[in-house]
N, C-alpha and C positions, 0 to 999 in steps of 0.2 A: 196436079202433085204433090207428090210422094213428100217432097222438101219445104217444102211449101207451108207457112203458118201466116194465119188469117188475123186480121185483127180492124177489131170492131172500133169508130173512133169514139164510142158514145155521144153526148152530151154536145154540141159542136160550140154551145155559147159558153161551154166552160173550157177546161184546158187541154180535154184530153188530144184533141187533134194535132195541136202543139206535144206535148211531153211523147206523142208516140212518129214525130217525124224527128225529132230530138235523138228520141231511143235509134231508130231505127236508122239514123244518119250514123251512131255512133258502133251500132251492132252489125252494120252491113259488110263489112271489110274482114269479119270475125271469121268469115267460114260463108259455102254456097250454098245459105240459107236463101229462098224466094219470099217476098212478101206480100200478102192480096191485103191492103188497107178496104176494107168497107166504110162505105159512106159518104160525106156529099162530097162529088168529085168538084164544084169551086173552091168551096173553105178548103178544102188540100190542096190546091193551086195555092190560094192568096196564103196560105200558111208556110207555104213550103216559101213564096217569094218574098213575105216578112221577115225569116228566120232566117234569109239569102243562102240556105242549104242547098240549094242547086240538085235536090234528087232527080234524077230521071226517071218521072210516073208517066206507066203508059199503061192505056183501055186492058181492061181482063178481057180474052177471048175466052178461049175452050180449055186453055192451061196448055197449049204448045210450045205458044210463042215461044222466042230468048226471050233474056231479060231476067231481071230478080226486085223490079218495083216494080208492083202493079196493082190500078182502083178499077172497083166495080159501085156502085150506085144502084143497089136494087128499087129504092123509093124515088120522089120526084125531088128534083134538086129546093132548095131550099133558098130564100131569099137572104140578099145580106141586112147587117146590121138588125138581126134578132135577138131583141131582151133575154136577159139570163135567166132562165128556166121556163122562154117560151113555149109552147102545148105543141108547136110544127117540128120541135128540135126535138121535144120528150118524145113525142111519138115518132119521129123519125127512128130515136136508138131502138127503138122496138123489134121494127122492120128488121135489120141491120142485124142486130141478135138473131133474130132468124135464120136471116138471111144465109152468117156466118156457119149457124150450127145445123143448119140443115147440109153444108157441106160436108163439115166433120161428118155426120151420119153418113153420107154416101162416098166417105174417103177424101174426098175431092182436095183437101188438103186435112196436114199432118198434127194440129193444133189450131186452138182458139186465143188469141187473147181479149180483151175486154178492157175497151176507156169505160169510166167511170161515168153514171148517169147518176141524175136526182133520183131519188125516187119517189119525195112530191111533185117533180114538177110534171114526175108522167100519170101521178094519180091526180092529180090536179088537170091535166089537160083531158079526163075523163074513162082514162084504163085502169080498170084495176090492176094492183102490184107489190107486190110484196117484198120482193129482191130479183138479184141476176140469180142465183143461185136456186132461187123457187123457179124463175121462167122457163132457166134452162130445162129442169128436173122435169121439168111437167112436160117441156116441148120434144124428150126424150123419151118419154112415159117409164122415167126413172122414182121411186119412190123412197132411194134408200142413197143418199145425199149429203154431204154434209159440207161445210164452209171448214177451212184450214188454213190459218194464217202464221207465215212463217216470215224468219230475218235475223240476220246476225244485229248484236250493237260493235261497238268500237273495235273490242276486240275480239271480233270475228265468233262470239257463242253466240249461240241459234237460242232461240226458241221457238218452238211449231207449238204450237195450238190449232187443236177440235171442237169442236163447239157441238155439244148435244139436241141446245137448241139456236135458235137462231133471233130473228126478228121478231121479236114479242115485246110488248108489255113488261115490264117485270111483275108487274100484281098478275099475270098468268102465266109466268115464268112453272112453278111447284107445279101447279095443277096440268100443267104441259109437259111434263116430264117424266118420261115412261124410261120403266127398267131396259127397252126394246132401244128408244134412244140411245140411252149411255152408251149401251154392247156395243149399237151401231158404229158410235164414236171411237169405240175401241178399237174396235174389230178394223174400221177404216182409217183411223192413223196409224196403227202397225203397219197395214201396209203398204201407206203414203211410207214410214219410215224404209222398211223392203225396197220400195220404186226408186228412193232416193240414193237407196246404194251403200246407205248404213250397216257399220258390221252387227249392230245390235237393233232391239226394236222396244226400248222399256220404256213404257206409259206411264205415266202419273196422271191420278185422277182425283179431278178437285170432290170436294163436299159444296152443297149448295149453300149451306147456313155457316154463321161465324163459330171458328174451331170446329167445324166438319157436323156439327153441330150437339156436342160437347153430349156425345152420349145416350143422345135424343130427351137430353136436358131443353135445347134452342132449333129444334126441329127432328121429326122422325127420319126425314128422307134418304139422310145418307143407309140408315136399317133398310128402310122399306123396301129403298128403288135403287140406290145408288152400288149398296155391297155386293146383291146379288146378281146384278152385271157384269160388276170384276169377279167374281165369280167363275160363271157361265164364260166370263173371255177365259179365264184361269186353265178350264177345261176344255179349250181349244186350244192350250198350249202359248196360249199370249200372255208376254210377260208384265201384267197389267198392277198395280198397287196401286192402297187409299182403302178407301177414300183419303183427303188429305183439306186440312185445312188452307184455304187458297193463297192467304197474307205467305206463306211460307213455303211452299209446294214452285212454286215459280222462281224461286230463291234457288232450289237444291236444282230445279230444272237447268237454269240458269248456269251453275258448275257441272252441268253435266252430268248430273246422278241420274236423267231422264233425258229419253229422247225424243217423247213428246207427253204434253199434258191435254189434260182434256176436261175441258172446263165445263160446268152447265148451262149459262147464258152467255150473249153476248158481248157485257161487256167486263162480266169477271174475266176473259179471257185477252182482250181488246187492250184495256190498257196495261197489263204488261207488255203485250209483247209491239203497242207501240210506241212504249215509252224508250225501250230502247232501239227501237230499228224504224222509226219512222218515217224517214227516206227511202228506206229497203223494203219496208215491207211487200209481201205477197197474199196476193190472195188465191185459195187453189181449190177447184171444185171437188173433192174428195165423189167415187159411185155413181159419177157419169161415166158412160159410154165414149164418150170419147175427151181428148186435156183442156182441161178451161183455165185460164190464173188470169189476175187483176191487176192491177197497185192495188196499197191497201192505201187509197185516200181516197176526196169525191173530187167532186165539181172542181172547186174552188173559183165559183164568178167571181169573188172579187179581184182577180188576180189575172185574170180569162182576157187574151187580146194584149198583155202588157211584155210579152217575150220574157218573164221570167220566173215558171216555174220549171220544178225541181224536175225535169226525167228518170231516175235513179228508181226506181220504186217499177216504173213501168219496166224501164230495162232488166231491171231482176224479176218482171213478167216476164218479160219475152226469151230469157235469158234459159229460164224452169222450163218453160213447155220447149223448150230446144231441147233439153235435156230428155226431159219425158219419152220426147216423142223420140228419141233417140234412142232410150231405154226398151219402147215399146215395138219401137223396129227392129229391133236387132238385142233379143231379150237376154243372151250370154253375153253383150259387150258389158266393158268394166262401165264403171259410172266416172 
């Protein structure tokens, strides 16, 4: 189904099923997109009933059936009443992720959206796991993928942040940071701007150290790693500038001076993004051979099952996946 979007339910002991169904219910009448919900069947029906959404869920067959909203569970049904972060639920999330990714790779679906998982719960269940970005990259056989987080503030001013490194302890960032990683983040951030249909792709690059290293007095990574990566990007006609002190770069990016920012580590980029777009932030994996987005929040075990979860970030992730799929299907279409 070319106009079908796969959505993996994530950890069902969290808010994944709730925000998924709420978001789909809001978006269902926006166009003719079909949705394939991958995850626990009983949970889907239970949440659909609890939220009184009355969504017409039907089992997925070979993709030829009429209808708009399908479900599929590639693993065993989970018992009711699982504790938050239960091992069975954590392991099932990986099976659902793999199922969705393989459908993307086979061209059965146009894109996939993944609801939140809990890394700690997955590791505790006995599965080695760094993050969904890394899991999907390994599955797809690529090593040139990065995370981009994007979202608007309440004045519709956007931040788009690509990360040169992702899920690392802070003490390891400097030793793991390489010119190749920074260059890849700049390259893919510029391409993302083009995929989004932006009229330009001006990339601002953060320094690693306070004040971008103070000319080497507070660290040499800017001179030895980041600046050469920027120069290499410029040689490829990428409009990249920096390295700049992160504490000022995000201010100018929000003002519109830059279309995307490359941050050197996870929290350097995500703190400002979540400050201005906590409810509407989207995680977009750049560099995969298929489209994958996700809401930019966690499993929120503390409010799971209460019916109060905000689906705005999931809705934004669905809309971005659809937009990117339309551009990929019709590359000459206007964004």
